C-alpha positions in Angstrom: -194.9 136.2 60.3 -195.0 138.4 57.2 -193.3 141.7 57.3 -195.4 144.7 58.0 -195.3 147.2 55.1 -195.6 150.8 55.8 -194.5 150.6 59.5 -192.0 148.6 61.4 -188.5 147.8 60.0 -189.6 147.3 56.4 -190.8 149.8 53.8 -192.1 148.8 50.4 -191.0 151.0 47.5 -192.9 150.6 44.2 -192.1 152.3 41.0 -192.6 151.8 37.2 -189.8 150.4 35.2 -190.8 150.1 31.6 -194.1 148.2 31.5 -193.5 146.4 34.8 -194.1 147.5 38.3 -191.0 146.9 40.5 -191.4 146.5 44.2 -188.2 146.6 46.4 -188.3 145.7 50.0 -185.9 147.9 52.0 -184.9 147.1 55.5 -185.0 150.2 57.6 -182.8 150.3 60.7 -184.0 152.1 63.9 -181.5 153.8 66.1 -181.9 153.0 69.8 -180.0 153.4 73.0 -179.3 150.4 75.2 -177.7 150.4 78.6 -175.4 147.4 78.8 -172.8 146.4 81.4 -169.3 147.7 80.4 -167.8 144.2 80.7 -170.4 142.8 78.2 -169.7 145.6 75.7 -166.0 145.0 75.9 -166.5 141.3 75.2 -168.9 142.0 72.3 -166.4 144.4 70.8 -163.7 141.8 71.1 -165.8 139.4 68.8 -167.6 141.9 66.7 -164.6 143.9 65.7 -164.5 147.6 64.9 -167.9 149.0 63.9 -169.5 145.6 64.2 -171.3 146.0 67.5 -174.8 146.7 66.1 -174.7 143.8 63.7 -173.5 141.5 66.5 -176.3 142.6 68.9 -178.9 142.4 66.1 -177.9 138.8 65.3 -177.9 137.9 69.1 -181.4 139.4 69.4 -182.6 137.5 66.4 -181.3 134.2 67.8 -183.0 134.9 71.2 -186.3 135.8 69.6 -186.2 132.7 67.5 -185.8 130.6 70.7 -188.6 132.5 72.4 -191.0 132.0 69.4 -190.1 128.3 69.4 -190.7 128.1 73.2 -194.2 129.8 72.8 -195.1 127.4 69.9 -194.1 124.4 72.0 -196.2 125.6 75.0 -199.2 126.4 72.8 -199.1 123.0 71.1 -198.3 120.9 74.2 -200.9 118.1 74.5 -202.2 118.5 71.0 -201.3 114.9 70.0 -203.7 112.3 71.4 -201.3 109.5 72.3 -204.1 106.9 72.6 -204.4 107.2 68.8 -200.7 106.2 68.4 -199.8 103.2 70.5 -196.8 102.6 68.3 -195.2 105.6 70.1 -195.9 104.4 73.7 -192.3 104.2 74.7 -188.9 105.5 73.4 -188.1 102.0 72.2 -191.4 101.8 70.3 -190.6 105.1 68.6 -187.1 103.9 67.6 -188.7 100.7 66.1 -191.4 102.7 64.3 -188.7 105.0 62.7 -186.5 102.1 61.7 -189.5 100.3 60.2 -190.5 103.4 58.2 -186.9 103.8 57.0 -186.6 100.3 55.8 -189.8 100.3 53.7 -189.3 100.0 50.0 -190.1 103.4 48.3 -190.6 104.5 44.8 -187.6 106.3 43.4 -188.0 109.9 42.4 -187.1 109.1 38.8 -189.8 106.3 38.7 -192.4 108.7 40.2 -191.7 111.3 37.6 -191.9 108.7 34.8 -195.2 107.3 36.2 -193.5 103.9 36.7 -195.2 102.2 39.7 -192.3 99.7 40.2 -190.6 99.8 43.5 -186.9 100.7 43.9 
């Protein structure tokens, strides 16, 4: 998702520098109050160090949000692949064989592709 300019945690600052327009993306922090169990805060402080609590919590929240976005994407795309169109993936063993066969195929080297040489590596 692209950052939202003008609201949310990002602000876009634009100004002229010589003949070029310079845009700088500045991350704006928002102060918030959270009620957390004292034991949890003590443990966070143990790992985050002095004055590192906000960074530690922000990184933990980012990781949790990443997992939640992935979970939603998996749920939304479940069943999108029609397995009848891919009998080579019918069983785990078939998938392993399909991957091995693909990896063992001769492929054109990158250097040959850039040179236009159609010979195989």
